[in-house]
VEXDREN-2710 file (C-alpha; in Angstrom, 1 decimal):
% VEXDREN-2710
k/r/px/py/pz
1/MET/120.2/-105.5/148.0
2/VAL/118.9/-103.1/146.3
3/ALA/116.4/-103.8/143.3
4/PHE/116.2/-101.7/140.3
5/LEU/113.2/-101.1/138.2
6/LYS/113.3/-101.0/134.3
7/ARG/111.9/-97.5/133.8
8/ASP/109.1/-97.3/131.0
9/PHE/110.6/-94.4/128.2
10/PHE/107.2/-95.0/125.9
11/THR/103.9/-95.8/126.5
12/LYS/102.5/-99.1/125.2
13/GLY/101.2/-97.0/121.8
14/GLN/104.8/-95.5/121.1
15/LYS/106.0/-98.5/121.9
16/LYS/103.8/-100.4/119.2
17/LEU/104.4/-97.7/116.8
18/LEU/108.6/-97.9/117.5
19/VAL/108.5/-101.8/116.8
20/GLN/106.1/-101.5/113.7
21/ALA/108.4/-99.0/112.3
22/ILE/111.1/-101.6/112.9
23/GLN/109.2/-104.4/111.8
24/GLN/108.1/-101.8/108.2
25/ALA/111.8/-101.2/108.0
26/GLU/113.2/-105.0/107.8
27/GLN/110.7/-106.1/105.4
28/GLY/112.7/-106.6/102.2
29/THR/116.2/-106.8/104.0
30/SER/118.4/-109.4/105.8
31/GLY/119.2/-106.3/107.8
32/GLU/118.2/-106.0/111.6
33/ILE/117.6/-102.7/113.4
34/ARG/117.4/-102.4/117.5
35/ILE/117.0/-99.6/119.8
36/PHE/118.1/-99.0/123.1
37/VAL/117.5/-95.9/125.4
38/GLU/118.2/-95.4/129.1
39/HIS/118.4/-92.5/130.9
40/HIS/122.4/-92.5/131.6
41/CYS/125.4/-92.8/129.8
42/PRO/128.2/-94.2/131.7
43/TYR/130.5/-93.5/129.3
44/PRO/132.1/-89.9/127.9
45/ASP/131.6/-91.4/124.6
46/PRO/128.0/-92.7/123.7
47/MET/129.5/-95.1/120.8
48/GLN/131.3/-97.2/123.5
49/ARG/128.0/-97.8/125.2
50/ALA/126.4/-98.5/122.0
51/GLN/129.4/-101.1/121.2
52/GLU/128.7/-102.7/125.1
53/ILE/125.0/-103.3/124.1
54/PHE/125.7/-104.3/120.8
55/GLN/128.2/-106.9/122.1
56/ALA/126.0/-108.0/125.1
57/ASN/123.0/-108.9/122.8
58/GLU/125.2/-110.5/120.7
59/MET/123.7/-108.7/117.9
60/TYR/127.1/-109.3/115.7
61/ARG/125.6/-113.1/115.0
62/THR/123.8/-112.0/112.0
63/ALA/124.6/-113.9/109.2
64/GLN/126.0/-111.0/107.4
65/ARG/127.0/-109.1/109.8
66/ASN/124.2/-105.9/108.9
67/ALA/123.0/-105.4/112.3
68/VAL/122.3/-101.7/113.3
69/LEU/122.1/-100.5/117.0
70/ILE/120.2/-96.8/117.8
71/TYR/121.6/-95.8/121.1
72/VAL/119.9/-92.9/123.3
73/ALA/120.9/-92.0/126.7
74/THR/117.7/-89.5/127.2
75/LYS/118.7/-87.3/130.5
76/ASP/122.5/-87.1/129.1
77/ARG/121.2/-85.8/125.7
78/LYS/123.5/-88.9/124.2
79/TYR/123.1/-90.8/121.3
80/ALA/124.9/-93.2/118.9
81/LEU/124.4/-95.2/115.8
82/PHE/126.3/-98.7/115.9
83/GLY/126.1/-100.7/112.8
84/ASP/128.1/-104.0/112.4
85/ASP/130.9/-104.3/109.7
86/GLY/128.9/-105.6/107.1
87/ILE/126.6/-102.5/106.8
88/HIS/129.4/-99.8/108.0
89/GLN/131.5/-101.0/105.0
90/ARG/128.7/-100.3/102.6
91/VAL/127.3/-97.2/103.3
92/GLY/130.6/-95.3/105.7
93/ASN/130.5/-92.4/108.4
94/GLU/128.9/-90.0/106.0
95/PHE/125.8/-91.8/106.0
96/TRP/125.9/-92.8/110.1
97/ASP/126.5/-88.5/110.2
98/GLN/123.7/-87.7/108.5
99/VAL/121.1/-89.9/110.0
100/ALA/122.4/-89.0/113.4
101/GLU/122.1/-85.1/112.0
102/ASP/118.2/-85.7/110.9
103/MET/117.2/-87.6/114.5
104/LEU/118.7/-84.8/116.3
105/LYS/116.5/-82.2/114.6
106/HIS/113.8/-84.3/116.0
107/PHE/115.2/-84.6/119.6
108/LYS/115.7/-81.0/119.9
109/ASN/111.9/-80.5/119.0
110/LYS/111.5/-82.9/122.2
111/ASP/109.9/-85.6/120.0
112/LEU/112.0/-88.6/120.7
113/VAL/109.8/-90.7/118.9
114/LYS/109.7/-89.4/115.4
115/GLY/113.3/-89.0/115.8
116/LEU/113.5/-93.0/116.3
117/GLU/110.9/-93.6/113.6
118/THR/113.0/-91.6/111.2
119/THR/116.1/-93.2/111.7
120/VAL/114.7/-96.4/111.4
121/ALA/113.4/-95.6/107.9
122/HIS/116.9/-94.2/107.0
123/VAL/118.7/-97.1/108.3
124/GLY/115.7/-99.4/106.8
125/ALA/116.1/-97.9/103.2
126/ALA/119.9/-98.6/103.5
127/LEU/119.4/-102.3/104.4
128/LYS/117.5/-102.6/101.9
129/LYS/119.8/-101.3/99.3
130/TYR/122.9/-103.5/100.3
131/PHE/121.1/-106.2/101.8
132/PRO/117.8/-107.2/99.9
133/ALA/116.3/-110.1/101.4
134/ASN/116.4/-113.2/99.9
135/GLU/113.5/-116.2/99.7
136/ARG/114.2/-117.5/103.2
137/ASN/114.5/-114.3/105.4
138/PRO/114.4/-115.1/109.0
139/ASN/114.0/-112.3/111.8
140/GLU/117.5/-112.9/113.5
141/LEU/116.8/-111.0/116.2
142/SER/114.1/-109.3/118.6
143/ASP/112.2/-106.2/117.2
144/GLU/111.0/-105.3/121.0
145/ILE/112.5/-101.9/121.9
146/LEU/115.6/-102.3/125.1
147/GLU/115.6/-100.3/127.7
148/GLY/117.6/-99.8/130.5
149/GLN/118.0/-97.4/133.7
END
């Protein structure tokens, strides 16, 4: 049997920075944000992989269907933003296209962390607008960064 080790894409400091960005973006909203990074995307369309990860991590289980996955395959230079039905119905394709364009600017400058931070902030602003927090605002999904192969 061959064992595969999870690869670290970020330093501890970078992970901490990204988790803090997620936590800040989630303040004031019931929405949830997760980041998944891996080297290679197993599909021609990264949206297919994002949907697969979204389902596998049961991100659809948020009460208001307002979770968002930010997916990046670093070596393949692929990325996708996948928002559950609740948020997608409110922001539409134009929003996702604009956020992806902003993220790509940072990626082209070889700044993965800044691209992810910026994306988290944009998504958080939309979540706050459409899904403001109420008195009881549990963190429905972990804020940890997910890393694949």
